[in-house]
Steps between C-alpha positions, in 0.01 A plus 500: 500500500138585557386713793163321489677165557308301764830439680534870578145528631555180699819643649325822607202310643732263686677797656175670596336189645825395659515837674363352819778241489752778432360704787552206733858441384620853428263719695683431822827591330366838387353566843821409683715698259282804547593507868862550395417815305546846645206587724387776265452255213296238681123466479343699781159422641306760696166476669275801490332476840249773425342299218598150619636435151843357422691669217813359336752753381732347240827683475594556135859406570388166645308434177825575317675231701225254416537584130874441527449162671249386243684639198805299600289188550323544164835555329631171642194311378517655153874441455470141623216435253692660212820310575329163535285561193813600309685193621227267375494695170872433455447136587224479239743627238749228583261206468189416301298820540161354407519212747617726782224752430237227529652382829515853637138570399395184684696600810349850495148357458542252784644766731215737418257217575666436836501873570128524429431213740713666766344845467150349501588331829465146363865393522790639701789302356672801347605628841733201536733629230599786734753256643701531177625847590585429863877447449526809278314720749732391781787661308307813402339576837828593679582745218163672544579582863758759397214716369312491831402731656385675184611862508462607135334407173815332373498255790129436449552435128785251546316332784203460266724338239617244755148462635399390150690175553301401808379139448142506371305222330302745287813678379669171409192382314495818293875466439442153359238648267753768403748226414232326292450820298846449345522876450712767669227763455201278578672352807564848635145613423350198675688578819433875470125436471517268798688760705250766392218280632666469841559874529157620624495270802855580609509864399177596674546273798320652795312745280292315243639151550224390738225560244711356218586195709131438567441506124783267399413260782135487398433137411281572197746753359796265545319206345386709205852628441648153551265352242588780258868414533421131451319586177811686385702192598278276288542741210879491539495119508279497190754718318775259606294208367439679169869575467589138575253365242628738232848362539 
């Protein structure tokens, strides 16, 4: 396992650039959940009429609830990546390891290539795989309602864990890459790095998210990042080709 692995950087970049997508899907959830919190923990906005300036006062306890939401969500992503990576590792031990590794490298490279195209805004096909998790979410969503309204950090944490299973094309793509890693540790790290990338947009929603969203939606920035990921994808495919030729 190498922390400089392009897959880990790709995962973080995918989370960061996908933050606008996450904000659209999950931002409304955070906002609606915040209305269920005790009044003292919600974000309060006051207008100073004497200076005609608007000042946002962020209650520290509200930030704590946001941390609990997001920690639960990140934990779900990381555990899912570790379990799926571990499952494929066990499968690799049961069959021809070399052949499976080549196949998994090819899958990871192709998924990274598709991810680069998506993040650059040149192809939106990845969103279609969100339909995979629809049936699962229908069973999880009713369970999540028992934690609403959120009255304590425990509720927020468990709600975040369930929230982590919300159908998302980006999440599923990264999970497939985690599977392709054929490693319990690497699979978990891939999903952790992805979750870490999504954190700024969702954690600082309403505070710094506007500026960050402008950055990640900038066409030049997205295309540059998308091309970087596609270069990593080509490198991964080249490694798969080298491995295939050596066997």
